[in-house]
C-alpha positions in Angstrom: -7.3 18.8 13.7 -6.7 22.0 15.6 -7.6 25.2 13.9 -10.2 23.6 11.7 -13.9 23.6 12.3 -16.2 20.9 11.1 -17.1 22.9 8.0 -13.4 23.4 7.1 -12.6 19.7 7.1 -13.0 19.1 3.4 -11.8 22.4 1.9 -9.8 22.0 -1.3 -6.4 22.6 0.4 -7.2 20.6 3.6 -5.0 17.5 4.3 -8.1 15.6 5.4 -9.6 16.1 1.9 -6.4 14.9 0.2 -6.5 11.8 2.4 -10.2 11.1 1.6 -9.6 11.6 -2.1 -6.7 9.1 -2.0 -8.7 6.5 -0.1 -11.8 7.0 -2.3 -9.9 5.9 -5.4 -11.4 2.8 -6.9 -8.3 0.6 -6.3 -6.7 2.1 -3.2 -8.8 0.2 -0.6 -8.5 -3.1 -2.5 -4.7 -2.8 -2.8 -4.3 -1.8 0.9 -6.5 -4.8 1.9 -4.3 -7.1 -0.3 -1.2 -5.9 1.6 -2.8 -6.2 5.0 -1.5 -9.7 5.7 2.2 -8.8 4.9 4.6 -8.2 2.0 3.2 -9.2 -1.5 4.8 -9.2 -4.9 3.2 -7.4 -7.9 2.1 -10.6 -9.7 0.6 -12.0 -6.5 -1.4 -8.8 -6.0 -2.8 -9.1 -9.6 -4.1 -12.6 -8.8 -5.3 -11.6 -5.4 -7.2 -8.5 -6.5 -8.5 -9.7 -9.9 -9.9 -7.2 -12.5 -7.0 -4.8 -12.2 -4.6 -4.3 -15.1 -0.8 -4.4 -14.4 -0.6 -0.8 -15.4 -3.3 0.3 -13.0 -1.8 -1.7 -10.2 1.6 -0.1 -10.8 0.0 3.4 -10.9 -1.9 2.7 -7.7 1.2 1.3 -5.9 3.3 4.3 -6.9 0.6 6.7 -5.7 0.3 4.8 -2.3 4.1 4.8 -2.0 4.3 8.5 -2.7 1.7 9.2 0.0 3.6 7.1 2.5 1.0 4.3 2.9 3.2 1.5 1.4 6.8 0.7 1.0 8.5 -0.9 -2.1 11.4 -3.2 -1.4 13.6 -4.3 -4.4 15.9 -7.2 -3.7 19.3 -7.4 -5.4 18.6 -10.8 -6.9 18.5 -12.3 -10.4 15.8 -12.3 -11.5 14.8 -9.1 -9.7 12.2 -9.5 -6.9 10.1 -6.6 -5.6 7.7 -6.7 -2.7 5.2 -4.2 -1.4 4.1 -3.8 2.2 2.2 -1.4 4.3 4.1 1.3 6.2 3.0 2.0 9.8 0.9 4.8 8.5 -0.7 2.5 5.9 -1.3 -0.2 8.6 -3.5 2.4 10.5 -6.1 1.9 7.6 -6.4 -1.9 8.2 -9.1 -1.6 10.8 -11.2 0.9 8.9 -10.9 -1.1 5.7 -12.0 -4.3 7.6 -15.0 -2.3 9.0 -16.0 -1.1 5.5 -15.6 -4.7 4.2 -17.9 -6.0 6.8 -20.5 -3.3 6.1 -20.3 -4.2 2.4 -20.9 -7.9 3.2 -23.8 -7.1 5.4 -25.4 -4.5 3.1 -24.2 -5.3 -0.4 -27.5 -7.0 -1.4 -29.5 -4.1 -0.1 -27.4 -1.7 -2.2 -27.9 -3.9 -5.3 -31.7 -4.1 -4.6 -31.9 -0.3 -4.4 -29.9 0.0 -7.7 -32.2 -2.5 -9.4 -35.3 -0.6 -8.1 -34.1 2.6 -9.7 -32.9 1.1 -12.9 -34.6 2.5 -16.0 -36.8 0.0 -17.8 -35.3 -1.2 -21.1 -36.9 0.6 -24.0 -39.1 -1.7 -26.2 -37.7 -2.5 -29.6 -39.2 -0.2 -32.2 
């Protein structure tokens, strides 16, 4: 980023900060990973992701579309069919998401162990 020093990278009005905040959302990376193999329908994403409500998936898809990471394609059919796919910009996140996924697989147990080690003991019943 020309004109920005390392300390300026995450200022409130910096585009890099906006991008990081978008990607750091709980469901963004999961949805983008779900779309990494090609176009997917809403219901298929629900099954693929698991644990996400229809409403939250819809909100996440709309946000990703607004930010140019995915494309929504509605087919003129009866019943209506809608598919979502990564845009070229969204596809640039496939490799970083795969790297993050591999890190999580390799170090997930260590993170859970650290969490368990710092958990507060359960208070004895009075």
